[in-house]
N, C-alpha and C positions, 0 to 999 in steps of 0.2 A: 504493499499499498505506502502511495506515496502524497495522497491529498484525502483530507477530510471536508466535507461542506454540509451545514444544516441551513444555509439560507435557503430563502424562498418558502414552499409549502415541503421539499422533500430531502430528506438524507442522502446521501450517496457518497462514494468512496472512489478514488481511481485503484487501479490494479492492474499488473500484466495478463494478459491476454494469455489462454494457453488452447491446444485444439480441440479441446472439451466443449468451447464454448462457441461452438461454429452454430450450432441450431439455435441458439438464443442471438446469437448476432444476424443470422438471417432475420429472424425476426426485427432486428433493430434496423436495417436493410431497406427494409420493406416500409417502413414508417417514415424514413428520412432519403437515404438516396434516391430510391426507385420513384419516390413521388419530388420531391424539392430540388435535388441536383441539379444546376443548370443546363447540361447536357441530356440528362437522360427526361427533363422537364418538355423537352422538345419533341417528343418520342410521341409515335400514336399508343391508345389503350392497349394494343396490340403487341406492340413491341414493348410495350413496359409490362408485359405478364410475361414476354420469354424472357426479358431480363431476371426476372424472379426465379426461373429456374435454373439460372447461371450458378454457378457454386464454386468457381473458379476463382475469386476473391477472397474465399474463405479460408482456401488453403495456404493462405499469406501467414493467418494466426501462427500455423506450424514454424515458421521463421524465427516466432520469439519475440519479436521486435514492436509488438501490439499492445496499447491500452485500451481497456475499458472503464467506464464509469458505471458503477452497480450497486442497486439500492440496497437497504439489510434482508430484503425478502427474497434477495437473487435475480431480479430483473438488470438487466443490460439497458441503460439508457443513454449512453455514449459512449461513442469509439474513436480511436484514432489509430486505424489500420496503417501499418508501417512495414516497407521491404527495402531490405537492399539492392544497391545498384551493382551491376548493370542488369535489368529486367527487358522482355518483350512484351508490348500492351498486347499484343495479340493471344497472350494467355490467359489475360485476365478481362478482357472487355470484348462482348459478343457481337457489336457491331461495326461493321468496315467502317462506316462513319466516322465514327468515335477514334478509332485506331489510329487511321490516316491523321486527322487532327492531331491528335498528340504525339504522334511520331513526328510529324511536320514540327511541332513544338520541341520536340527531342533533338533534329536534326539543325535547327535554329540556337538551340541555347548549347547541344553538345555538353552537358551535365549527367548522362547517363552513365556514369562511369564507377571504375571500383573505388571504393572508399566513401560512397556516400550513402546517408541513409534517406530514402524517400516517404513522407509522409502523406500515402497514396489516399487516403480519406477518411473525411474530418465531420463526424455528422453526431447530432446529439435530438434525443427524442422530443419533438414539438413539446411536451409537456413539460420539460427540464430544461428549456431555454433561458436565458437570461439571468441564469446564477452564476456565470462564470466557469463551467463545465468545457468549454471548446477549449478556451485558454490553458484551463488546467491537463486537458487531456495535450496538448500541444506542447504545452511545459513538460509534462513528463517524456513525451517523446525527444526533445531537446536534450534533456537533462540525460535520458539512456543514452542518446547517439554518442554523445561527448565523452560518456563516463564509459563506454564499452569500446571506444578505440574508432568510431564513424573519423574520419575527418571534417565532415559536414554535416547539415539535413539541407534537404531541398525540398519545396513543395511547388508542383503543378497545380496553382490555385482556380478552379473554373468559376469559382463563387466570389464574389465581393463582400462575404462576411469572413470566409478562410483566408482574404485576404487580408484584413483588417487585426484578425487574431494572430496570422503568424506575424505582421508587423509589431504588434504588441509584444512579442517575446524577442525582439531583436533579427528578427530576418529582414533582408533588405530586397524589393523589387529589383529582379535583373534584367527582365525582361515585359514587354504588354505585347499582346495581340487584341485587337478589337474584334468582337464575332460579325459586326459587318463587314471588315474586311477580309473574312474567310469564307472564299466564294466558291461553289462548284462552278463546273465547264461551261453552265449555262449561265453564267454570272447572278445566281442568287445565293443569298447567305445560307450556308447549313446548317447552322445553330443560331435561332432565333430567342434565347430566352428572355424572361420576363425582366423590366428593371427591379435592383439596379444592378443585376449581372449584365454588363453590358462589355467586359474584357475578361481574359484570359490574363491571368500574370505568374508567372515562374520568382519564388521568393527564394532566398540563399544565405546560410549562414555557414562559413566556414571556421572550423576550430584550429587555432593556433597552437603548434607541439606544445608550446607552455602550459597551456591550457589543460590541455588533454592529461599531459602528467600531474597536474593538481588534483585530478579527481580520485 
């Protein structure tokens, strides 16, 4: 456990995830990522239904770098799903449009390299928002990355809110792409998420050798 909170109307704490959390994590993803994540929010209902059947993202938990927010009753109400670089988006994303988009960003930034930890997904149950949970999960991820010898933490933030959270713990925006500017061959924007999600932003914090040695 790395953090406790009794803010708002619920109690919760932050813990490391294990492979045994997969079924409960899937329930959280169905309440968060598959509904209001900016890229998936643009999918039609049929595609969203197919997304729910994809479980590859849950295999990331086996790497041992992810964190969950859990209630005293054992309900997972928030998560930072993290994986070590390098990796292939095709492994975890079921839709080619999303794979192509994220791969384009990866080529532009050249940050899918050995040594970095990627905060792949940050989500909080709607009933538990505005309690500092997302920031606590991101901070736990940052601390873990530094403590376990990663050279830095990066985030490909498709959400305006994820960008704000990651900036609040010291990550810096190093790349920005407006959704309006990423277009298909016929000239139409591929993704049109609702405001305030107007840009994808990549954030990064590299650790100095001195800061790693002090952990």
